[in-house]
Backbone as CSV, one residue per row, in Angstrom:
resi,resn,N_x,N_y,N_z,CA_x,CA_y,CA_z,C_x,C_y,C_z
1,MET,-68.075,-28.438,-100.997,-66.748,-27.950,-101.295,-65.910,-28.019,-100.021
2,THR,-64.648,-28.419,-100.172,-63.736,-28.448,-99.001,-62.474,-27.675,-99.321
3,ASP,-61.835,-27.248,-98.258,-60.567,-26.628,-98.311,-59.593,-27.586,-97.622
4,ASP,-58.589,-28.068,-98.346,-57.689,-29.118,-97.841,-57.037,-28.731,-96.549
5,THR,-56.914,-27.433,-96.256,-56.239,-26.993,-95.052,-57.197,-26.866,-93.853
6,HIS,-58.398,-26.455,-94.145,-59.337,-26.080,-93.030,-60.597,-26.924,-92.997
7,GLY,-60.808,-27.906,-93.851,-62.023,-28.673,-93.866,-63.116,-28.083,-94.676
8,PRO,-64.373,-28.452,-94.353,-65.519,-27.944,-95.188,-65.577,-26.438,-95.200
9,VAL,-65.913,-25.945,-96.357,-66.111,-24.481,-96.501,-67.596,-24.218,-96.474
10,LEU,-68.056,-23.447,-95.525,-69.466,-23.158,-95.389,-69.819,-21.925,-96.241
11,PRO,-71.039,-21.908,-96.754,-71.466,-20.709,-97.538,-71.445,-19.528,-96.613
12,ILE,-71.081,-18.387,-97.195,-71.051,-17.117,-96.402,-72.500,-16.610,-96.279
13,ALA,-72.921,-16.360,-95.069,-74.273,-15.791,-94.802,-74.055,-14.639,-93.879
14,PRO,-74.916,-13.640,-93.965,-74.812,-12.511,-93.057,-75.028,-12.955,-91.630
15,ILE,-74.354,-12.331,-90.680,-74.579,-12.584,-89.271,-75.892,-11.895,-88.918
16,PRO,-76.788,-12.625,-88.230,-78.058,-12.049,-87.884,-77.910,-10.883,-86.892
17,PRO,-78.897,-10.017,-86.803,-78.826,-8.889,-85.849,-78.784,-9.399,-84.406
18,ASP,-78.312,-8.567,-83.532,-78.325,-8.872,-82.099,-79.695,-9.133,-81.601
19,ASP,-79.886,-10.197,-80.826,-81.180,-10.542,-80.230,-81.258,-9.853,-78.856
20,LEU,-81.943,-8.722,-78.808,-81.998,-7.927,-77.584,-82.837,-8.574,-76.513
21,THR,-83.513,-9.658,-76.806,-84.261,-10.388,-75.732,-83.358,-11.263,-74.936
22,ARG,-82.121,-11.489,-75.418,-81.144,-12.312,-74.632,-80.269,-11.377,-73.837
23,HIS,-79.858,-11.897,-72.673,-79.037,-11.077,-71.762,-77.748,-11.732,-71.396
24,LEU,-76.805,-10.937,-70.950,-75.548,-11.436,-70.463,-75.838,-12.261,-69.195
25,THR,-75.178,-13.381,-69.041,-75.315,-14.226,-67.839,-73.978,-14.308,-67.153
26,VAL,-73.976,-13.960,-65.892,-72.768,-14.035,-65.045,-73.158,-14.776,-63.768
27,VAL,-72.501,-15.871,-63.478,-72.865,-16.638,-62.284,-71.607,-17.123,-61.574
28,SER,-71.811,-17.464,-60.319,-70.840,-18.145,-59.510,-71.520,-19.389,-59.055
29,ALA,-70.790,-20.497,-58.910,-71.382,-21.786,-58.542,-72.126,-21.726,-57.180
30,ASP,-71.796,-20.765,-56.356,-72.454,-20.619,-55.051,-73.590,-19.630,-55.046
31,ASP,-73.971,-19.064,-56.171,-75.045,-18.076,-56.227,-76.383,-18.675,-55.747
32,ASP,-77.140,-17.837,-55.047,-78.486,-18.213,-54.690,-79.307,-18.323,-55.965
33,GLY,-80.256,-19.245,-55.965,-81.115,-19.330,-57.115,-80.686,-20.351,-58.151
34,LEU,-79.453,-20.838,-58.089,-79.032,-21.910,-59.025,-79.671,-23.247,-58.618
35,THR,-79.800,-24.116,-59.548,-80.363,-25.435,-59.259,-79.209,-26.373,-58.948
36,HIS,-79.304,-27.021,-57.782,-78.370,-28.011,-57.340,-79.047,-29.333,-57.294
37,ILE,-78.438,-30.370,-57.923,-79.089,-31.658,-58.080,-78.193,-32.774,-57.572
38,GLY,-78.779,-33.644,-56.783,-78.059,-34.845,-56.354,-78.520,-35.980,-57.222
39,LEU,-77.541,-36.687,-57.853,-77.924,-37.752,-58.761,-76.758,-38.793,-58.756
40,VAL,-77.138,-40.033,-58.614,-76.213,-41.168,-58.541,-75.040,-40.918,-57.598
41,GLY,-75.323,-40.203,-56.525,-74.273,-39.893,-55.520,-73.449,-38.647,-55.844
42,ASP,-73.604,-38.114,-57.044,-72.860,-36.916,-57.439,-73.729,-35.688,-57.191
43,THR,-73.077,-34.531,-57.155,-73.841,-33.260,-57.026,-73.543,-32.383,-58.203
44,TYR,-74.616,-31.959,-58.904,-74.513,-31.161,-60.111,-75.178,-29.810,-59.877
45,THR,-74.529,-28.725,-60.273,-75.077,-27.352,-60.219,-75.206,-26.817,-61.641
46,VAL,-76.409,-26.447,-62.010,-76.611,-25.884,-63.347,-76.186,-24.442,-63.314
47,LEU,-75.044,-24.128,-63.930,-74.530,-22.762,-64.011,-75.207,-21.986,-65.102
48,ILE,-75.271,-22.583,-66.313,-75.858,-21.913,-67.437,-76.810,-22.964,-68.060
49,SER,-78.088,-22.556,-68.189,-79.057,-23.487,-68.728,-79.345,-23.181,-70.188
50,GLY,-80.084,-24.040,-70.818,-80.521,-23.826,-72.225,-81.340,-22.549,-72.339
51,GLN,-82.057,-22.198,-71.241,-82.836,-20.952,-71.235,-81.907,-19.750,-71.396
52,ASP,-80.689,-19.824,-70.869,-79.756,-18.744,-70.934,-79.070,-18.611,-72.255
53,THR,-79.048,-19.722,-73.038,-78.262,-19.777,-74.278,-79.101,-19.968,-75.519
54,GLY,-80.408,-19.818,-75.427,-81.248,-20.072,-76.589,-81.192,-21.530,-76.987
55,GLY,-80.928,-22.442,-76.036,-80.853,-23.872,-76.294,-79.568,-24.334,-76.896
56,ARG,-78.615,-23.477,-77.103,-77.340,-23.838,-77.742,-76.493,-24.744,-76.899
57,PHE,-76.407,-24.510,-75.555,-75.609,-25.329,-74.693,-76.038,-25.143,-73.256
58,CYS,-75.592,-26.040,-72.399,-75.703,-25.796,-70.959,-74.348,-26.094,-70.333
59,LEU,-74.117,-25.522,-69.134,-72.831,-25.697,-68.413,-73.202,-26.141,-66.982
60,ILE,-72.604,-27.256,-66.583,-72.973,-27.842,-65.296,-71.663,-28.009,-64.486
61,ASP,-71.678,-27.524,-63.209,-70.589,-27.760,-62.293,-70.842,-29.061,-61.605
62,MET,-69.838,-29.968,-61.580,-70.035,-31.317,-61.046,-69.036,-31.607,-59.932
63,LEU,-69.543,-32.204,-58.869,-68.685,-32.738,-57.801,-68.953,-34.235,-57.768
64,ILE,-67.874,-35.003,-57.983,-67.960,-36.469,-58.083,-67.227,-37.105,-56.921
65,PRO,-67.893,-37.692,-55.942,-67.224,-38.236,-54.735,-66.504,-39.549,-55.115
66,PRO,-65.644,-40.007,-54.260,-64.993,-41.321,-54.481,-66.070,-42.390,-54.807
67,GLY,-65.827,-43.147,-55.869,-66.763,-44.171,-56.290,-67.880,-43.619,-57.160
68,GLY,-67.989,-42.329,-57.318,-69.111,-41.708,-58.038,-68.899,-41.716,-59.574
69,GLY,-69.944,-41.277,-60.226,-69.925,-41.182,-61.672,-71.102,-41.956,-62.273
70,PRO,-71.515,-41.610,-63.492,-72.651,-42.281,-64.125,-72.270,-43.601,-64.683
71,GLY,-73.254,-44.469,-64.907,-73.041,-45.734,-65.563,-72.914,-45.561,-67.066
72,PRO,-72.636,-46.595,-67.806,-72.522,-46.499,-69.244,-73.743,-45.953,-69.930
73,HIS,-73.514,-45.015,-70.867,-74.637,-44.383,-71.574,-74.116,-43.747,-72.854
74,ARG,-75.067,-43.255,-73.636,-74.706,-42.495,-74.789,-75.843,-41.537,-75.098
75,HIS,-75.599,-40.471,-75.856,-76.637,-39.500,-76.164,-76.299,-38.822,-77.481
76,ASP,-77.273,-38.184,-78.085,-77.031,-37.605,-79.419,-76.594,-36.140,-79.357
77,PHE,-75.909,-35.726,-78.364,-75.346,-34.382,-78.231,-73.914,-34.473,-77.793
78,GLU,-73.160,-33.451,-78.083,-71.757,-33.353,-77.653,-71.680,-33.096,-76.141
79,GLU,-70.700,-33.662,-75.508,-70.505,-33.468,-74.083,-68.971,-33.276,-73.816
80,MET,-68.679,-32.156,-73.120,-67.276,-31.822,-72.915,-67.083,-31.620,-71.419
81,PHE,-65.983,-32.198,-70.899,-65.654,-32.116,-69.494,-64.272,-31.398,-69.325
82,THR,-64.227,-30.434,-68.421,-62.946,-29.834,-68.017,-62.728,-30.118,-66.551
83,LEU,-61.679,-30.901,-66.267,-61.398,-31.266,-64.864,-60.681,-30.100,-64.191
84,LEU,-61.291,-29.657,-63.073,-60.689,-28.556,-62.324,-59.837,-29.081,-61.131
85,GLU,-60.307,-30.155,-60.514,-59.549,-30.761,-59.418,-59.744,-32.280,-59.489
86,GLY,-58.663,-33.028,-59.250,-58.709,-34.466,-59.198,-58.522,-35.147,-60.507
87,GLN,-58.923,-36.405,-60.600,-58.774,-37.208,-61.805,-59.946,-38.184,-61.902
88,LEU,-60.330,-38.495,-63.142,-61.429,-39.421,-63.417,-60.946,-40.454,-64.418
89,GLU,-61.472,-41.652,-64.265,-61.208,-42.686,-65.224,-62.392,-42.676,-66.245
90,PHE,-62.130,-42.289,-67.465,-63.143,-42.268,-68.512,-63.039,-43.597,-69.295
91,THR,-64.206,-44.150,-69.617,-64.236,-45.268,-70.545,-65.059,-44.778,-71.772
92,PHE,-64.312,-44.783,-72.919,-64.882,-44.281,-74.128,-64.800,-45.389,-75.168
93,ARG,-65.989,-45.823,-75.709,-66.021,-46.948,-76.624,-65.225,-48.137,-76.181
94,GLY,-65.313,-48.379,-74.905,-64.613,-49.533,-74.291,-63.160,-49.337,-73.935
95,GLN,-62.548,-48.227,-74.296,-61.200,-47.944,-73.973,-61.103,-47.030,-72.765
96,LYS,-60.219,-47.350,-71.804,-60.069,-46.558,-70.561,-58.949,-45.554,-70.708
97,LEU,-59.143,-44.393,-70.126,-58.123,-43.392,-70.032,-58.299,-42.624,-68.756
98,MET,-57.208,-42.075,-68.197,-57.232,-41.311,-67.015,-57.125,-39.822,-67.361
99,ALA,-58.126,-39.012,-66.950,-58.099,-37.581,-67.206,-57.791,-36.859,-65.891
100,ARG,-56.956,-35.907,-65.957,-56.459,-35.207,-64.760,-56.833,-33.699,-64.785
101,ALA,-56.732,-33.096,-63.585,-57.016,-31.675,-63.481,-56.257,-30.906,-64.550
102,GLY,-56.912,-29.981,-65.182,-56.297,-29.176,-66.272,-56.541,-29.743,-67.629
103,GLN,-57.092,-30.948,-67.724,-57.414,-31.535,-69.045,-58.890,-31.379,-69.395
104,THR,-59.123,-31.383,-70.663,-60.510,-31.318,-71.186,-60.755,-32.556,-72.051
105,VAL,-61.928,-33.134,-71.849,-62.260,-34.344,-72.631,-63.564,-34.051,-73.369
106,ASN,-63.548,-34.254,-74.649,-64.782,-34.088,-75.467,-65.305,-35.438,-75.902
107,VAL,-66.562,-35.713,-75.583,-67.208,-36.978,-75.987,-68.098,-36.675,-77.182
108,PRO,-67.778,-37.262,-78.350,-68.647,-37.004,-79.522,-70.055,-37.556,-79.294
109,ALA,-71.016,-36.905,-79.953,-72.393,-37.392,-79.894,-72.459,-38.856,-80.316
110,ASN,-73.327,-39.600,-79.627,-73.689,-41.001,-79.956,-72.654,-42.004,-79.460
111,ALA,-71.522,-41.581,-78.938,-70.452,-42.506,-78.558,-70.738,-43.059,-77.119
112,PRO,-70.656,-44.378,-76.929,-70.778,-44.971,-75.597,-69.653,-44.553,-74.686
113,HIS,-70.010,-44.144,-73.462,-69.006,-43.706,-72.526,-69.538,-43.707,-71.110
114,PHE,-68.610,-43.553,-70.137,-68.966,-43.306,-68.718,-67.647,-42.906,-68.060
115,PHE,-67.789,-42.441,-66.821,-66.608,-42.116,-66.041,-66.805,-42.472,-64.597
116,SER,-65.695,-42.626,-63.885,-65.823,-42.913,-62.461,-64.656,-42.311,-61.717
117,ASN,-64.914,-41.977,-60.460,-63.857,-41.457,-59.578,-63.292,-42.627,-58.768
118,ALA,-62.112,-43.077,-59.167,-61.449,-44.203,-58.464,-60.479,-43.709,-57.425
119,CYS,-60.505,-42.414,-57.130,-59.555,-41.855,-56.178,-60.265,-41.643,-54.791
120,ALA,-59.431,-41.194,-53.845,-59.962,-40.987,-52.462,-60.557,-39.576,-52.263
121,ASP,-60.343,-38.686,-53.181,-60.867,-37.309,-53.067,-61.963,-36.998,-54.008
122,THR,-62.813,-36.049,-53.717,-63.860,-35.614,-54.603,-63.249,-34.909,-55.819
123,VAL,-63.822,-35.166,-56.989,-63.356,-34.570,-58.206,-64.307,-33.411,-58.588
124,HIS,-63.729,-32.339,-59.049,-64.509,-31.152,-59.476,-64.290,-30.957,-60.938
125,LEU,-65.382,-30.794,-61.714,-65.282,-30.609,-63.095,-66.429,-29.794,-63.652
126,LEU,-66.285,-29.274,-64.854,-67.326,-28.601,-65.540,-67.718,-29.436,-66.685
127,CYS,-69.054,-29.530,-66.989,-69.578,-30.286,-68.118,-70.386,-29.390,-68.988
128,LEU,-70.009,-29.330,-70.255,-70.767,-28.526,-71.263,-71.427,-29.501,-72.219
129,CYS,-72.747,-29.295,-72.397,-73.506,-30.130,-73.348,-74.069,-29.250,-74.442
130,ALA,-73.912,-29.680,-75.698,-74.372,-28.880,-76.814,-75.067,-29.772,-77.819
131,PRO,-76.374,-29.517,-78.100,-77.187,-28.512,-77.531,-77.594,-28.807,-76.067
132,ALA,-78.278,-27.852,-75.465,-78.738,-27.977,-74.093,-79.842,-29.044,-73.966
133,GLY,-80.143,-29.357,-72.785,-81.211,-30.314,-72.484,-80.826,-31.298,-71.403
134,GLN,-79.536,-31.580,-71.279,-79.099,-32.524,-70.226,-79.385,-32.015,-68.863
135,GLU,-79.319,-30.678,-68.662,-79.680,-30.136,-67.344,-81.106,-30.384,-66.991
136,GLU,-81.987,-30.446,-67.958,-83.390,-30.735,-67.729,-83.599,-32.203,-67.361
137,PHE,-82.834,-33.087,-67.984,-82.861,-34.498,-67.640,-82.424,-34.714,-66.196
138,PHE,-81.306,-34.066,-65.832,-80.821,-34.230,-64.445,-81.856,-33.751,-63.456
139,ALA,-82.521,-32.616,-63.736,-83.543,-32.086,-62.841,-84.765,-33.019,-62.778
140,ALA,-85.082,-33.698,-63.860,-86.224,-34.568,-63.886,-85.982,-35.880,-63.068
141,VAL,-84.747,-36.343,-63.047,-84.483,-37.644,-62.455,-83.710,-37.555,-61.117
142,GLY,-83.163,-36.383,-60.779,-82.390,-36.220,-59.567,-83.158,-35.608,-58.413
143,ASP,-82.458,-35.399,-57.335,-83.046,-34.773,-56.162,-82.454,-33.384,-55.963
144,ARG,-83.324,-32.415,-55.697,-82.841,-31.084,-55.392,-82.068,-31.124,-54.078
145,VAL,-80.889,-30.524,-54.023,-80.118,-30.376,-52.796,-79.859,-28.912,-52.535
146,ALA,-79.507,-28.530,-51.335,-79.451,-27.185,-50.935,-78.327,-26.349,-51.549
147,THR,-77.135,-26.908,-51.679,-75.989,-26.178,-52.229,-75.160,-27.043,-53.174
148,ARG,-74.169,-26.446,-53.818,-73.334,-27.168,-54.740,-72.424,-28.153,-54.008
149,THR,-72.224,-28.008,-52.705,-71.396,-28.932,-51.960,-72.216,-29.894,-51.087
150,SER,-73.555,-29.824,-51.210,-74.395,-30.772,-50.453,-74.088,-32.207,-50.925
151,VAL,-74.115,-33.079,-49.975,-73.939,-34.499,-50.338,-75.204,-35.023,-50.983
152,ALA,-75.073,-35.656,-52.115,-76.218,-36.232,-52.830,-76.795,-37.363,-52.028
153,PRO,-78.077,-37.538,-52.013,-78.671,-38.634,-51.278,-78.216,-39.966,-51.898
154,ARG,-77.874,-40.927,-51.030,-77.547,-42.289,-51.493,-78.784,-43.117,-51.360
155,LEU,-79.197,-43.725,-52.468,-80.363,-44.530,-52.503,-79.960,-45.988,-52.503
156,ASP,-80.768,-46.839,-51.810,-80.498,-48.268,-51.839,-81.843,-49.017,-51.881
157,GLY,-81.754,-50.299,-52.177,-82.967,-51.131,-52.148,-84.001,-50.666,-53.145
158,ASP,-85.249,-50.578,-52.645,-86.373,-50.239,-53.464,-86.264,-48.821,-54.028
159,ALA,-85.761,-47.912,-53.234,-85.628,-46.505,-53.675,-84.674,-46.415,-54.842
160,LEU,-83.578,-47.147,-54.854,-82.662,-47.158,-55.949,-83.287,-47.808,-57.186
161,ALA,-83.962,-48.882,-57.034,-84.638,-49.600,-58.146,-85.646,-48.659,-58.771
162,GLN,-86.446,-47.988,-57.958,-87.466,-47.027,-58.524,-86.771,-45.900,-59.244
163,ARG,-85.677,-45.360,-58.723,-84.962,-44.275,-59.400,-84.425,-44.733,-60.735
164,LEU,-83.814,-45.917,-60.767,-83.286,-46.426,-62.030,-84.379,-46.649,-63.051
165,ASP,-85.571,-47.136,-62.633,-86.701,-47.224,-63.531,-87.115,-45.882,-64.081
166,LYS,-87.124,-44.853,-63.227,-87.486,-43.514,-63.682,-86.457,-43.003,-64.685
167,ILE,-85.192,-43.221,-64.409,-84.170,-42.776,-65.326,-84.311,-43.450,-66.696
168,ARG,-84.505,-44.777,-66.679,-84.706,-45.522,-67.899,-85.923,-45.032,-68.685
169,ASP,-87.015,-44.777,-67.949,-88.237,-44.317,-68.630,-88.076,-42.925,-69.218
170,LEU,-87.368,-42.015,-68.565,-87.287,-40.647,-69.068,-86.099,-40.441,-70.001
171,ALA,-85.086,-41.301,-70.005,-83.892,-41.099,-70.809,-84.162,-40.815,-72.282
172,PRO,-85.010,-41.580,-72.954,-85.270,-41.316,-74.355,-85.842,-39.947,-74.648
173,ARG,-86.658,-39.421,-73.767,-87.243,-38.105,-73.913,-86.155,-37.002,-73.941
174,TYR,-85.025,-37.249,-73.259,-83.919,-36.304,-73.225,-82.767,-36.733,-74.073
175,ARG,-82.984,-37.611,-75.066,-81.982,-38.025,-76.031,-80.815,-38.791,-75.417
176,ASN,-81.098,-39.579,-74.347,-80.138,-40.410,-73.690,-80.504,-41.880,-73.837
177,GLU,-79.499,-42.690,-73.813,-79.712,-44.153,-73.823,-78.773,-44.787,-72.742
178,LEU,-79.376,-45.502,-71.827,-78.554,-46.201,-70.831,-78.087,-47.526,-71.487
179,LEU,-76.841,-47.882,-71.184,-76.230,-49.079,-71.732,-75.937,-50.089,-70.628
180,ASP,-75.839,-51.342,-70.979,-75.459,-52.381,-70.014,-74.026,-52.183,-69.629
181,PRO,-73.695,-52.440,-68.375,-72.307,-52.363,-67.942,-71.412,-53.388,-68.628
């Protein structure tokens, strides 16, 4: 059944009771104990993990240096970016657009996309993935770094080739697919 004004009408079900095993999460990107990951030259800080949300979503603070950003990929979960500082060039299904500070970009599940920082300054953004799991992929394929502002290790030669092989091997386990440029 649909409602022409509001879309699909879902059956009414009672709201489940409060889950007292879950707790309020309050973090700052600079808090001790957060996971900071260097990956493809970018630095990612896991603010809210799937463990914090019952697997519903994760929230990642991202710093993307000039020239940074992931290569073409797609995944079967929603991914939303809110730019806090700077601008990024997004490529979505082959179409390019420039996203600027103050804008939010939602990438639908399964859609091919990537972004890059073509500017001279580091870009700061938040990335929300629903459901969670992308933070686990980043931890599995990236390098732990000391802080959210630590420079991510730059790999070259054999080290880069080995890392890309690891990313390709683990991507399907985390519902990701790398695409050719």
